[in-house]
N, C-alpha and C positions, 0 to 999 in steps of 0.2 A: 731111573728114578720109579718108583712106583705110583701105583694110581691114585694112591690117597696124598703122597706127597705133590702131586702133579694136580689135585682138585684142590689142593689147599692152595697152591702156589698161584691159581687163576681165584680163588676167591680173596685173598690176602691184598690181590692186584688192584681189588675192587676198594679194600680201605677198609680200617678199623672200623668207623663209624658205619658204614655202608654192612660190614656184619654185624654190629650189634643191633643195629635198624631192624634188619632182615630174619636173623636169626635167635635174638633176643627180643627185642620189644615185640615183633609181630609173630614170630615163632611160637616162642615159651609164654611169654607176657601173657599177649591177648590169647593162645591157645589155651594156658592153665587157667586164665580166667574165665573165658567160657566155662569150661568143665568143671572149674569151682562154682559158677553159678548157677549151673544146672545142677548140681549134686547138692548142693550146702540146703537148700530148700527141703529134698527128699529127706538128707539126716534130720533135718531139725524137727518134720513133718513126723518122720518114723519114732520119735524121743516125745512127740505129743506136742510139740510145740509147731508155730506157723511164722516161717520167715518171709516176708516180703519179697516178691524175684524182683523188682525195678533198684531198690535202692541196694540190693548184695550184687546185681549186677552192674549199676554204676560204680561203687567202691571196686569192684571185680577190674573193672577195664581201667580204673585209674590205677589202685594198688601193683595188680601185676605186673603190667607194662613197665613200670619202675622198677620193678625187683626184676623184670627183662633185662633191663637195661646192664644190671649187676652181673646178671648170669651170663647174658653176653660177652661183656668185658672176662671176664671170669674165663670163659670158653676161648676166649682169645687169647688170653695169654698163656692157659696151657696148650692149645697146637701150634701156637710161635714157637713155645719151649719144645715138644715134640719136635716139629718140623726142624730147628735148627740142629737139635741133637740129631737128628738121621742126616741132615745135612753134612756135619762135621765130621762124622761115622761114615758116610759114604766117601769122602774126601780121602780119610785116614787109609779105608781099604784100596781106592785108585791109587794112593803114596806109594803104599805096599806092595801092588799088583806091580808097580813099574820099577821097584828097589831089585836087582839081582840076588838072586839067593845066595848067603854067604855058604850054604855047603856042598852047591853043584861046583 
C-alpha cells in the first residue's frame, strides 16, 4: 500500500466529521477567511475605496468556515473515491498475481 493510502486510512479512521472540521472548517475556511480579510481592504483601498477591517473579518470568519464544511465534505468524497478505486486495483492485481499463467 502506498504512503498516501496509508495516510488516508489514518485520517479516515478518525471519521468524516473530524476531517471536515480540521481540514475543511479550520484549514480551508479559517485560513481563507484570514487571507481574504487581510487582502480585501488592500484591494478596495487601491481602487480608491476603504473597507473597514472588522466587519470584513467578522463576515469572513462566518462565511468562509461555512464554505469550509462544503469544501471538506467534497474533499472527503473525492479521497474516498480515490481510496476505494486504489483498494480495488490493489485487490485485482493481487488476485491476478495468484492466478497461474495459462501460457506457461
